[in-house]
C-alpha positions as CSV (number, residue, x, y, z in Angstrom):
1,M,-12.4,28.8,18.4
2,A,-11.6,31.3,21.1
3,G,-9.2,34.0,20.1
4,C,-9.5,33.4,16.4
5,N,-11.3,35.5,13.8
6,P,-14.0,33.7,11.9
7,T,-11.8,33.2,8.8
8,D,-8.9,31.7,10.8
9,A,-11.3,29.4,12.7
10,K,-12.8,28.2,9.4
11,D,-9.2,27.6,8.0
12,I,-8.2,25.7,11.1
13,T,-11.4,23.5,10.9
14,Q,-10.7,22.8,7.2
15,D,-7.1,22.0,7.8
16,A,-8.0,19.6,10.6
17,G,-10.5,17.9,8.3
18,K,-7.9,17.5,5.6
19,L,-5.4,16.1,8.1
20,A,-7.9,13.5,9.4
21,E,-8.8,12.5,5.9
22,S,-5.1,12.1,5.0
23,A,-4.4,10.1,8.1
24,G,-7.3,7.8,7.3
25,R,-6.1,7.3,3.8
26,S,-2.6,6.5,5.0
27,A,-3.9,4.0,7.5
28,A,-6.0,2.3,4.8
29,N,-2.9,2.2,2.4
30,A,-0.8,0.6,5.1
31,S,-3.5,-1.9,5.8
32,V,-3.7,-3.1,2.2
33,A,0.1,-3.2,1.9
34,A,0.3,-5.2,5.2
35,K,-2.3,-7.7,3.9
36,V,-0.3,-8.3,0.7
37,N,3.0,-8.6,2.7
38,T,1.3,-11.1,5.0
39,A,-0.1,-13.1,2.2
40,L,3.3,-13.2,0.5
41,G,5.1,-14.0,3.7
42,L,2.9,-17.0,4.3
43,R,4.1,-18.6,1.1
44,K,7.3,-20.6,1.6
45,S,8.0,-20.4,-2.2
46,V,8.2,-16.6,-2.1
47,D,11.4,-14.9,-0.9
48,M,10.3,-11.6,0.5
49,S,13.8,-10.3,1.1
50,G,14.0,-8.7,-2.3
51,L,10.5,-7.3,-2.6
52,H,8.8,-4.2,-1.4
53,V,5.1,-3.4,-1.5
54,E,3.4,0.0,-1.6
55,A,-0.3,0.8,-1.7
56,D,-2.4,3.7,-2.8
57,G,-6.0,2.9,-2.2
58,G,-6.7,-0.4,-3.9
59,T,-3.7,0.0,-6.2
60,V,-0.6,-2.0,-5.1
61,K,2.8,-1.5,-6.5
62,I,5.3,-4.4,-6.0
63,G,8.9,-3.8,-6.8
64,G,12.3,-5.5,-6.2
65,H,13.5,-8.8,-7.5
66,V,12.8,-12.5,-7.5
67,K,14.8,-15.5,-8.6
68,S,12.5,-16.8,-11.4
69,K,9.6,-16.0,-13.7
70,K,7.5,-18.6,-11.8
71,E,8.1,-16.8,-8.5
72,K,7.2,-13.5,-10.1
73,A,4.0,-14.9,-11.4
74,L,3.1,-16.3,-8.0
75,V,3.8,-13.0,-6.3
76,L,1.6,-11.2,-8.7
77,E,-1.2,-13.8,-8.4
78,I,-1.1,-13.6,-4.6
79,A,-1.2,-9.8,-4.6
80,R,-4.2,-9.7,-7.1
81,D,-6.1,-12.2,-4.9
82,T,-5.6,-10.2,-1.7
83,R,-8.7,-8.6,-0.3
84,G,-8.7,-4.8,-0.9
85,V,-6.5,-5.0,-4.0
86,D,-8.1,-3.7,-7.2
87,K,-5.0,-3.2,-9.3
88,V,-1.4,-4.5,-9.2
89,I,1.5,-2.5,-10.7
90,D,4.4,-4.9,-11.5
91,E,7.9,-3.5,-11.1
92,I,9.5,-6.8,-10.2
93,R,12.7,-7.9,-11.9
94,V,13.8,-11.5,-12.4
95,E,17.4,-11.9,-11.2
96,P,18.4,-15.5,-11.1
């Protein structure tokens, strides 16, 4: 890198690598969350208005509320069956 001493150039290169890795991880997380949201949205028996989905790698956290235990079970089943999901963290409340 022109104008940089070797230490600064190395630091900039490492920072750029970390930034690229972080961006890739964020994109992958968004992709898994989007897949779960899409799968849930395609089910007429699931009301997505009270739910939110977050992903960190293959771990998906679903929070919010649903109207019944049956709907909650369905949401969790759909999430677990979504490609790319390894683990589901259940933070769903049942509020009839």
